[in-house]
Structures are given as structure tokens and as C-alpha cells.
C-alpha positions in Angstrom: 103.5 -130.8 -193.9 104.1 -127.3 -194.9 105.3 -124.6 -192.4 102.6 -122.5 -191.0 103.5 -119.0 -191.8 102.7 -116.8 -188.8 101.9 -113.4 -189.3 102.3 -110.2 -186.8 99.2 -108.7 -186.6 99.5 -105.0 -185.6 96.4 -103.0 -184.1 95.2 -100.4 -186.1 95.8 -96.6 -185.4 92.3 -95.7 -184.1 92.2 -98.7 -182.0 95.1 -97.5 -180.0 93.5 -94.0 -179.7 90.2 -95.5 -178.5 92.0 -97.5 -175.8 93.8 -94.6 -174.4 90.7 -92.6 -174.2 89.1 -95.5 -172.5 91.8 -95.8 -169.9 91.6 -92.1 -169.1 88.0 -92.0 -168.8 88.4 -95.1 -166.3 90.9 -93.5 -164.2 90.5 -89.8 -164.4 87.9 -89.8 -161.1 91.0 -91.2 -159.1 93.4 -88.6 -160.7 90.9 -86.0 -159.7 90.5 -87.5 -156.3 94.2 -87.2 -155.5 94.6 -83.8 -157.0 91.9 -82.7 -154.6 93.4 -84.6 -151.7 96.8 -83.1 -152.4 95.3 -79.5 -152.5 93.3 -80.2 -149.3 96.3 -81.5 -147.4 98.2 -78.4 -148.6 95.6 -75.9 -147.8 94.8 -77.8 -144.3 98.5 -77.7 -143.5 98.7 -74.1 -144.5 95.7 -73.6 -142.3 97.3 -75.6 -139.2 100.4 -73.9 -139.6 98.7 -70.5 -139.5 96.6 -71.5 -136.3 99.0 -73.7 -134.4 100.6 -72.1 -131.0 103.5 -73.6 -129.5 103.9 -73.3 -125.7 107.0 -74.1 -123.4 105.3 -75.4 -120.1 107.3 -75.2 -116.8 105.5 -77.4 -114.4 107.8 -77.5 -111.2 110.5 -79.6 -112.2 109.1 -80.8 -115.5 109.6 -78.7 -118.4 108.2 -79.6 -122.2 107.0 -78.1 -125.3 103.6 -78.6 -126.9 101.5 -77.5 -130.0 97.9 -76.6 -129.4 95.2 -75.1 -131.3 93.6 -73.5 -128.5 93.1 -69.8 -128.5 93.6 -69.2 -124.8 95.6 -70.8 -122.0 92.5 -72.6 -120.5 91.4 -74.0 -123.8 95.2 -75.2 -124.2 95.4 -76.7 -120.9 91.9 -78.5 -121.3 93.3 -80.0 -124.6 96.5 -80.9 -123.1 95.0 -82.3 -120.1 97.0 -80.0 -117.5 95.2 -79.2 -114.2 95.8 -76.2 -112.2 94.0 -75.7 -109.1 93.0 -72.3 -107.8 95.8 -72.4 -105.3 98.4 -73.1 -107.8 100.3 -70.4 -109.4 100.3 -69.7 -113.1 102.4 -67.1 -114.5 99.7 -65.6 -117.0 95.8 -65.8 -116.5 94.0 -68.7 -117.9 92.1 -66.6 -120.1 95.3 -65.0 -121.9 95.0 -65.2 -125.6 97.7 -67.4 -127.2 99.5 -66.1 -130.4 101.5 -68.1 -133.0 104.0 -65.5 -133.3 106.5 -66.9 -130.6 106.7 -69.5 -128.3 104.8 -68.8 -125.3 106.5 -69.8 -121.8 103.9 -70.7 -119.1 105.4 -71.1 -115.4 103.1 -73.2 -113.1 104.0 -73.3 -109.3 102.4 -76.3 -107.6 101.3 -75.2 -104.0 102.0 -77.4 -100.8 100.3 -77.6 -97.4 101.6 -75.9 -94.6 100.4 -75.3 -91.0 100.4 -71.7 -89.6 100.0 -71.2 -86.1 99.3 -68.0 -84.8 97.4 -66.3 -82.0 96.6 -69.7 -80.5 94.8 -71.0 -83.7 96.5 -73.4 -86.3 95.4 -73.2 -90.0 96.4 -75.5 -92.7 96.8 -73.5 -96.0 98.0 -74.1 -99.5 101.1 -72.1 -100.7 103.3 -72.0 -103.8 105.6 -69.3 -102.3 109.1 -70.1 -101.8 109.9 -68.7 -98.1 108.4 -68.6 -94.8 108.4 -64.8 -95.0 106.5 -64.8 -98.4 103.7 -67.3 -97.1 103.0 -65.5 -94.1 102.9 -62.2 -95.8 100.6 -63.6 -98.4 98.4 -65.2 -96.2 97.5 -61.7 -94.8 99.6 -62.0 -91.5 101.2 -58.6 -90.6 104.3 -59.1 -88.5 104.9 -56.7 -86.0 108.4 -55.1 -85.6 109.4 -57.7 -82.7 107.3 -60.6 -83.8 109.2 -63.6 -84.7 108.7 -67.1 -86.3 109.7 -69.9 -83.9 112.5 -71.8 -84.9 112.5 -70.2 -88.3 113.8 -67.5 -90.1 111.7 -65.6 -92.8 114.1 -66.6 -95.4 113.9 -70.3 -94.7 112.4 -72.2 -97.8 109.0 -73.9 -97.6 108.9 -77.6 -97.1 105.5 -79.6 -97.4 103.7 -80.1 -94.2 106.1 -78.0 -92.1 104.6 -76.1 -89.1 105.1 -72.3 -89.2 104.4 -70.9 -85.8 104.1 -67.1 -85.4 105.0 -65.4 -82.1 103.7 -62.3 -81.1 106.3 -60.2 -79.5 105.6 -56.6 -77.5 107.6 -54.7 -74.9 106.2 -52.5 -72.3 107.9 -50.7 -70.0 106.5 -50.9 -66.2 107.1 -48.1 -63.7 107.2 -50.0 -60.0 107.2 -47.5 -57.2 109.2 -48.0 -54.0 109.9 -46.3 -50.7 113.1 -45.0 -49.6 113.1 -45.4 -46.1 114.0 -42.1 -44.0 117.0 -41.7 -42.1 117.2 -41.0 -38.3 119.8 -38.6 -37.0 120.4 -38.4 -33.4 121.3 -35.3 -31.9 122.3 -34.9 -28.2 120.6 -32.6 -26.1 122.5 -31.5 -22.9 119.3 -30.1 -21.4 117.5 -33.5 -21.6 117.7 -36.5 -19.3 119.6 -39.4 -20.4 117.1 -41.9 -21.5 114.9 -39.4 -23.0 114.2 -38.8 -26.7 112.3 -36.2 -28.4 111.5 -35.9 -32.0 112.0 -32.5 -33.4 111.5 -33.4 -37.1 109.4 -36.2 -38.1 110.7 -38.2 -41.1 109.2 -38.8 -44.1 109.7 -41.7 -46.6 111.0 -40.8 -50.0 109.6 -42.2 -53.2 111.6 -44.2 -56.1 110.5 -45.0 -59.1 112.1 -48.0 -61.0 111.5 -48.8 -64.5 111.5 -52.2 -66.1 111.5 -53.4 -69.7 108.8 -56.5 -70.0 108.8 -58.7 -73.1 105.8 -60.7 -73.8 105.3 -63.5 -76.2 101.9 -64.6 -76.9 100.8 -62.6 -74.0 103.1 -64.0 -71.6 105.9 -62.2 -70.0 109.2 -64.0 -71.1 111.8 -61.3 -69.6 111.7 -58.7 -67.0 114.8 -56.3 -67.4 115.6 -53.4 -65.2 116.1 -50.2 -67.2 116.4 -47.3 -64.7 115.3 -45.7 -61.6 114.4 -42.1 -60.5 114.0 -40.5 -57.3 110.4 -38.8 -57.3 110.5 -37.5 -53.5 113.5 -37.2 -51.4 113.2 -38.9 -47.9 113.1 -36.4 -45.0 115.5 -37.2 -42.3 113.7 -37.8 -39.0 115.8 -35.8 -36.3 115.7 -37.1 -32.6 117.2 -35.4 -29.7 118.3 -37.4 -26.8 119.2 -36.4 -23.1 122.9 -36.8 -22.3 122.1 -35.6 -18.5 122.8 -38.5 -16.2 119.8 -39.1 -13.9 117.9 -41.3 -11.6 114.7 -41.1 -9.2 115.5 -41.3 -5.7 113.7 -43.5 -3.3 111.4 -40.4 -2.7 110.5 -40.3 -6.2 112.7 -37.1 -6.9 114.5 -37.0 -10.3 118.0 -36.4 -9.6 120.0 -34.9 -12.7 123.6 -35.0 -12.3 127.0 -34.4 -14.4 129.2 -36.5 -12.1 128.8 -39.2 -9.1 131.5 -39.7 -6.8 131.9 -42.6 -4.4 132.5 -41.3 -0.9 132.4 -41.7 2.9 130.3 -39.5 4.9 130.5 -38.7 8.6 128.2 -36.3 10.5 128.5 -33.3 12.5 126.2 -30.6 14.3 126.9 -27.0 15.5 127.8 -28.4 19.1 131.2 -27.4 20.9 132.6 -30.9 20.3 132.1 -30.7 16.6 133.1 -27.0 16.2 134.7 -25.7 19.1 132.4 -23.2 19.7 129.5 -22.6 22.0 126.4 -20.7 21.7 127.1 -16.8 21.9 130.4 -17.2 20.6 131.2 -15.4 17.2 130.2 -17.5 14.3 128.6 -20.1 16.1 126.4 -22.2 13.9 127.7 -20.3 10.9 129.6 -22.0 8.2 132.4 -21.2 6.4 130.7 -19.9 3.3 128.7 -17.5 5.8 125.6 -19.8 5.6 123.9 -20.8 8.5 124.4 -24.5 9.5 121.3 -26.6 9.0 120.3 -29.9 7.4 121.2 -29.8 3.9 124.6 -28.4 4.5 127.7 -30.3 4.0 131.4 -29.7 4.6 133.6 -31.0 1.7 137.3 -30.7 0.5 137.0 -27.9 -1.9 139.7 -29.6 -4.0 137.4 -32.4 -4.4 133.9 -30.7 -4.7 133.8 -27.0 -4.9 132.2 -24.7 -2.5 128.5 -23.8 -3.0 128.3 -27.0 -5.2 124.6 -28.5 -5.1 124.7 -32.2 -4.8 122.3 -35.3 -3.8 123.7 -37.7 -1.4 122.6 -41.3 -1.6 123.4 -43.5 1.1 124.4 -46.9 -0.2 122.4 -49.6 1.4 118.7 -49.8 2.6 119.2 -46.8 4.8 117.3 -43.4 3.8 119.4 -41.0 1.8 120.4 -37.7 3.1 119.3 -36.2 -0.1 119.7 -32.8 -1.5 122.6 -30.7 -0.1 125.1 -27.6 -0.7 128.9 -27.7 0.0 128.9 -24.8 2.1 131.5 -25.8 4.8 134.7 -27.1 5.3 136.5 -28.9 8.1 140.2 -29.7 9.3 139.5 -33.4 9.1 137.5 -33.4 5.9 139.8 -34.3 3.1 139.8 -35.7 -0.2 136.5 -38.2 -0.7 135.0 -37.4 2.5 132.3 -35.3 3.0 130.7 -34.0 6.8 127.0 -33.7 6.6 125.1 -31.7 8.7 122.2 -33.0 11.3 120.6 -31.1 13.8 121.0 -33.3 17.0 124.0 -35.0 18.5 121.9 -38.1 18.7 121.7 -38.2 14.9 125.2 -37.7 14.4 125.9 -40.6 16.6 123.4 -42.7 14.8 124.7 -41.8 11.6 128.3 -42.8 12.2 130.2 -43.3 8.8 128.4 -44.4 5.9 129.1 -45.4 2.4 127.6 -42.6 0.0 127.2 -41.6 -3.7 127.5 -38.0 -4.1 125.7 -36.6 -7.3 127.0 -33.3 -8.6 123.7 -31.9 -9.7 123.5 -30.7 -13.5 121.2 -27.8 -12.5 123.4 -25.8 -10.3 120.4 -23.3 -10.4 117.9 -25.6 -9.6 114.5 -24.3 -8.6 114.8 -26.5 -5.4 117.1 -23.6 -4.1 115.4 -20.5 -5.3 113.5 -19.9 -2.1 116.2 -21.2 0.2 118.2 -18.9 2.2 121.2 -20.8 4.0 122.3 -17.6 5.8 119.2 -17.8 8.0 
């Protein structure tokens, strides 16, 4: 067998070119599509890069950066699923337009519920403020200068569900009027009987005003503090005169005013010879030492004890009738010390008298009207 000579057959040049053309014709649509897609992606990226906005959102303790195509915050939040309630705080209005120039930071503070009690009414409110004072103020509550928050200070931080009780505090000055009792001054009157009194100047109470500071909390008084006092009207002292003249009423109903009383013994005498040593017709018969005519109402005294011409009242100690008013107008040799001798008209009366215990009252009015019309010389 002979060898088979293999011969390498090369394609002709025209055949090769034709194949290339056929290849390009077959794949040109894919290429064009790839080019178009690349251009679209590039253009789209350029457009996206020009339209995108980058946000930094601080929501309470959470902080994150996001990219959005929204034109305003509300659209961006809708796209991102961020929900903000009407009572929450947002650092910019939802209608705020977004820009791609810089990262925009948006702060959200979530409101929490608290209870505010004021003027007897409790209301639950939502607040995003940090302190008690800010929450009170931004809920339209105006605190007076003395108002307070029970158990809290205005700078205390807000906590979920906390109770804030506003206490209305006010103060007022109360004036109370009191009487100032008048004093009574007693003045001795040496012309009035002892035991008698006479108002010579009526007393009038004064007026004192006392001032107190009252503190009210929610309409109730919680403290009363004395501040000062002022005398509106001075009291007028009542002046009362009182008698100093000792006196007593006799059994006959006469008022005896005396300056002194002496316990004595009393004997009796007449103008008889037995008593005076003189007989009718003798010089000086029936005439007393003072020149007065002897008669009832004349007594003989020791001038060292009772001065002559002294007017007295002689009271008999016991149940017997008094001798009565008399004048010391006589003396006697036996009348010494605390002894008097009373004049009686008859010897029988003298004997009956005997000796008695008496009280001799020295009368206060020595010029008493009782003796104005009495002439003891007759």
C-alpha cells in the first residue's frame, strides 16, 4: 500500500474576510446594546448623583445617615418609613426642601405622656420638652411669682408618665381689729363717804389693728403669720373718785361721817347741885365751861383727848338707843382720858344712864348744817 500524502488546505483570503463580516453582522446588535446600556448606566448614575440627597437623622438616641431622592423632608420620610407625630419635635418643617449640596441633619424628639394637675383639673399631655418648667410654659400655663410645683423643681427632667402638680400660691395681708380695754384710775375724794364711787371721766376702749400675712395654696390657707400692729385709737382712762370719809348709818337712819372713832366710857350729868356744886341763881349755873348753855347734846370731855367745840356722835354699844349728835362744850374734874360725861335733863335720866360703853365718832364735817341753827348759849 502506498502512503497517502495529506495536503493542508488553507482557506482562501476572500473566504476569511467574508467570515469576519458575517461574525460582526451576527454580534453587532449585542455590542450596540452593551454600549447603549453602558451609556444609560453612566447617564443614570450622573443623574442619580445629581439628584440624591444625604440626610443625617437623629431620632432620640438613634442616629443614622440615609440617601433619598425626595425633594423635601416629608417625601424623604415617606420613602424611608419615618413617622413623626404632630406632637413630636422636628428641627425643620416637613415642607423644608432638600439640597444635594451638603448633608442635612434633622433632629427628632419624641414626645412622652405626662399628667399636669392645675386648678383642680388633671390633663394628660404629650411633651418633648426636657424639663418640667419648659413643659409647663409650653402648655400655656403661666406661673405666678409664688406658684410652685409640688415635690418638683422647674429644672427637673421630664420622665414618662410623671405627675406634675402646679400649686397656685398667693399671699394677702389681713387686718384684724381688736379693742384695747381702757384702764380705770381711782382717785380718792376726801369729801365723799367711804364706799361711795363716782365716775368723773368715762372710759373709752381704744382700737388696735393687727396685720397678718395669709398664705393660700390652691385657695386654702396654709399659714398665718403675724406682721405688725398699729394703734388706731388710744384708750381713754376712766377716772373714778372714791370716798375716803368713814361713815355709818345710825339706828335712826342718820348718816354719820367721821374722821375718827374712839372707844370710851360715858357717864351722865345734869346742872344739879349734886353734879355741879351750883344752885339755881348762882353765877354760872347751867352754863358750860365754853359758855354754852347746858342742854342735851352737850358732853364734857378731856380736852387732851377730844378738843373743845368738837362735834361728835355718841353711839351706845349694845341694844340701847344712842346718845346721838353732840358737841364737846364742857369739862369736868373727873372727866379724864377716854371718859366723857353726857348731859341729860333730869336726875332720873342720869341715874338710869349709869356708865355705858360708847363709841365716840369725831365728825368729819365740823361745820355740819345740823348745828347751823343751834345756839348752845341759850
